[in-house]
C-alpha positions, 0 to 999 in steps of 0.5 A: 540911884541913892534909894537903891544904894540904900537898899544894897546897903541895908542888904550888905549890913544885914548879911555881915551881921547874920554871918558874924553871928552865925560864925560866932555860934558855930565857934562856940558849939565846937569849943563845947564839944571839945575842938578848942584852938584854932580848930574851933574856928575852922568849923565856921569857915568850913560851913561857909564855904560849903554854903558858897559852894552850894550857892555857886552851883545853884546859880550855874544851873547844873546838877540842881539836886545835889546843890540844894542837898549840899546847902541844906546840910550846910544851912542846917549845920548853921541853924542848929548852931544858932538855935543850940546856943540860945539856951536849948543846950547846956554848953558845960554838958554836950551830948555825945551826939553832938560831939560826933556830928561835931567831930564828923563834920569836917569829912562831911564838908570836904566830901560836899565841897569836892563834889560841888567844886570838881563835878563836871556838869552834864552835857545837854543835847537838843532835840536832834541829839547834837550836843550842846555846850554853855559858854561863860554867860551860860547860853547853850550853843551848838558844837562847831560842826566837823568838816565831814558834816560840812561837807554833808550839809553843803549841796554837791555841785555836778560837774558838767560832762565833758564834750565828745567829738562825734567821730570819737563816739562813733569810733568807740561804738565800733570798738564796743561792738567789736568786743561784744562780738568777741567776748559776748559781753559789753565793754567796760569803761577801763577796757575801752579807755585802754583800747581809746587811749584816752583819759579816764574822764573822757573814757566815762563820758564816751561810755555814758554815750554808748 
């Protein structure tokens, strides 16, 4: 347990040192490029926020190509400032292209942060084309079925035929024969029901036995 805490503490200390140095280097580059006052302090904050947004999108597992792109852009800005302030750049005579990059960085950082934070992740589908959604833990689960889908999945239960008295069936046969003799066509269920004066389910059961 203590060894684990020691490793964690060392990582945190190293992260704080790296963040502080990178923060100071970006601030110095912004100052040398003509961004003085509070503006010079805002530049390292925008770089770090873009790094965090890209890292969170990478951890979410969606749109990794865009996340890697913006992560590399922010990392390049941070590493570039670190290298430039190591004596490779004359801080008293910053070239024009660097001034242009520093001046345009806020718009680039805003665009990247907006795309990373407000772009909806793509909906995944399984092998049957069913949409999958991600829960808070990132595990995909199928969307709940609609009542119509549940009705299609559940097996249909056939209702047993109504019992029909034999005398009623014989009478219906006579009525059907009379109808065929008179019209030349077999009797249909609505007509049989009207002639017999029985409910529709009973008329259908009789018609099935004719």
